[in-house]
Every structure is written in structure tokens, then in C-alpha cells.
N, C-alpha and C positions, 0 to 999 in steps of 0.2 A: 789092609783095610778091607772090611767086608763090603760086598757089592749089594747087600740086602737093602731093599727099599721099603718104605712104609706106605701102605695104601691108605687112601682117604677113608675115615670112619666118621660116624655121626656123634658118638657119645664122649669123645675126648679122652678115651682110655688108653690111647697109644702112648709110648714112652715120650714122644715129642710134645704132647699136649701141654700148652702153657709155658714152653721152654723158648728162650730167646737166643738167637745168634746175632750179636751186635757187631757190625763191621764199620770201622771208621778209619779215616786217614786224611791227610792233607789233600787239597785239590791237586790232581795230577798223579796221585799215588797209584791209581788204578783200582780203587776199591769198588767202583761200580761195575767194572769189567769182571772183577773177581765174583761179585754177587751174581751177575748174569750167568757166568760159567757154572757156579754152584747150582743155580736153578736148572740149567741144562743137564747137569750130570746126575741128578737124583730127584726123586719125588719127596724126599724128606722135608723139604722146605716150602714155606709159603712166603712170598715177598711182600713186605709191608710197603705200601705206597704212601709216602709222606705228603702232607699238605704244606703248601708254601705260598707266600705272597709275592715271590719274585716272578717275573715273566718267563715264558718258555724260551729255551735256547735252541737254535738250529732246528732239528727235526723232532724235538721233544713233543709228545702228545699228552694232552690232559688225561689223567687217570692211568697213564702208563708209567712214565718216569716219575711224575709227581701229579698231585691234584692241585691245580692252580686256582687260587682264590683271592678275594679282595682282603684288605686290611680289616674292614668291618666284619666280614664273615669269619675271619680267623679269630678276631677278638671274641666274637659270639661263642665260638667253639671253646675258647679258653674259659670264659665265664660259665659255660654250661658243664664244665668238667669233662668234655669230650676228648681231651688229649691226654695221653699217657705222659708226654713230655713236650716241651716247646722251648725254643731258644732263638735268639737273633744272631744272624751271621752276615757280615758285610751289609748291614742295613736292611736285610730282609728277614722274615720270620719263617721258621720251619717247625713242624710238629708231627707227632705220631698219633693218629686217631686210635682211641681206645678200642673201637670196633675191630681193628685189625688183629689184635691179640685174641679177642673173643672168637673171631672167625677161625683163626688158626687152631686155637685150643679145641674148638668144636669138631674140627676135622682131624685132630691128632697130629698136627703139623708143628714143626719148629718154625717160629716166626723169624724170618731173616730181615734184619734192619740195616739199611745203608744210610747211616745218619752221622752228623757231626759229633765231635767229642763232647760238646756241651750236653747234647741230648743223651748221649751214651752215659755220661756221668750221672745225670739225673735219674736214668733208669736203674743204674747200679745202686744208687742210694735208696731205691725202693725195695731192695732185697729180692728182686725177681730172679728166678732160676735161669741160668744161661751161661753163655761163653762170650767174653768180650775180647775182640781181636782188633789190633791196630796195624794197619797196612802202611808200609813205607816204600818209597822209590829207592832204587839201589844207591843213589847219590843225590846231592843237591843239584848237581849239573843235569842229571837225567830228569829230575823233577821240573827244572826250568825248561828243558827241551820239550817235555810233554805238554806243558802249559802253553808254550808258544805254538806247538803243533795244532792245538785246538782252534787257533785263529778266531777266538771269540772275545779276547780281552786286549786292552792296550798294554804297553810296556809298564806303565805305572801300576795298573791293576795286577799284573803278574808279579811285580816287585813286592806289592803288598801281600799277595798270597804266599810268596816265598818267606817273607818275614813272619807271617802268621803260622807257617808250618812248624817252626821251632816251638812256638808258644803252645800249639795244639799238642805236639808230641810230649811236652812237659806235663800238660794236663792229663794226658792219657796214662802216663806212668803212675799216676796216683791210684788208678783203679782198674785199668785194663789188664786182662790175664795174660795175653800173648801178643808179642810183637813179631811181625813177619815181614821180611824184605821181599818185595814183589819183583824179583828178577827172573822168575819163571812162573808164568800164569798157572800151568797145570800142576806144578809142584805146590804152589801156594794153595790152590783149591783142594788138592789131596790132603795137605796138612790140616787145613781148617776143618774139612769134613771128618778127619780122624779125631780131631779135638772134640768135636760135637759127639761123635759116636762114643768116645771114651767117657765124656761127661754123662751122657744118657745112660751108660752102663754103670754109673756110679763110681767110675775110676778117675774122674777129673780131679786133679790136685794142684792146678795152677802151674804145672810143669810145662815148659816150652817144648813143643814138638816140631819136627820138620828137619829135613836134611840140609836145607839151604840156610844161608846166614841169617841169624836173628840177633837183634840187639837186646842187651840186658837193660833192665830198668836202672836208671841212675838216680 
């Protein structure tokens, strides 16, 4: 994989301008950690900060992990057409501000989205150029261990998330391009960046890449 990086520009003429990297996965899959590592590893990406009606967890900061807002403000954004996509997850609403894509395109960046499968599917239906990646934990047992390790949810909430994980994976198989097992963070990051580099070069063909185990669509 090339180590070449893309410098910020103003006219949106770089190969990454207007291109999406959509990363989704069940809670506990490690998708947010993968996204953070991608941001640390190259200047190719600009992270999309989603807006949500849920309250912050732990040390989350407004405008960093998410932009936290009220239900009324979120609905106003929906009605104004300010969101590229929006969806409800476990009773809370999440969305991607349209300005995030406009900003990334203006700077010649690939917009990196850490969003749920509903939002990813909606974006896919808009025929936007990009790569859609589904992240999975190595096993259901490991997924449960990670969720318990966060110490932010009750056993009942964890059980609900585990049940939801299978449903989300089934949804992802309908339109996501690549399924990656997150058993090695660095390998997952290298594989995803290679997928993007290949797609930007015009060689993306929905082929699954990566030396680690990947699940086939069923």
C-alpha cells in the first residue's frame, strides 16, 4: 500500500473530493476505534461528526465524538434538508449533516463516516461514490465481552444489542461492499485504506481485500 498522502486543497480537485468511506458495525465491533486509527494514519480522510439526540456517554465531548442536540433541533435539521441521512437507533436519532460532505469535498478529502447500518444504507441508495465497509468482532462471545467492558449499559441493554447485531449484519449484506473481521486493528486499518486507495484509482470492483478472515455475504 502506498504511503502517499493527500494535502488539503481548496478547489475540491483531489481524487478524494466528494468520496465517502462508510464504516459501520454492531456496538462493540470496534468500528469507532478503526476510524480513529485511520484518522491517525493518514491525511487522506476528514471525519464526519454525526448529530444525535442521545446524551453524551462517559468522556464524550460535544462536537468531537458527536454533536449533541435536542429532538426539536434535530427535527428542524430534517425539515430544512440539512441532513444527508438520518435514522433512529435504540430510541435516539442520528444523522449526517450535509455540510460535512461539502467541507470534505472542498478540501479534497475522503469523508469518513462512522455511522449505523441504516444510515449507511440510505447513503448507498443515493448513489454517492464511496466504499462501504462492515466491521465485525471475531466472535459473538468477544462482542459480548467488549460490550460488558465498556461498563455503560445494563445486562438487559447488552442482550438487546447482541440480538440487534445479527439483524444489522443481515441489513449490511444487502449493500455493503466489504466485510472485515476486526481481530487485528492495524491489519483492518491497512486493508480498509487499501480498499479506498484502489477505489480512488478506479480499480475498486467490490472484491474483498485483506489477509485476515472475512465473511462472505450470505
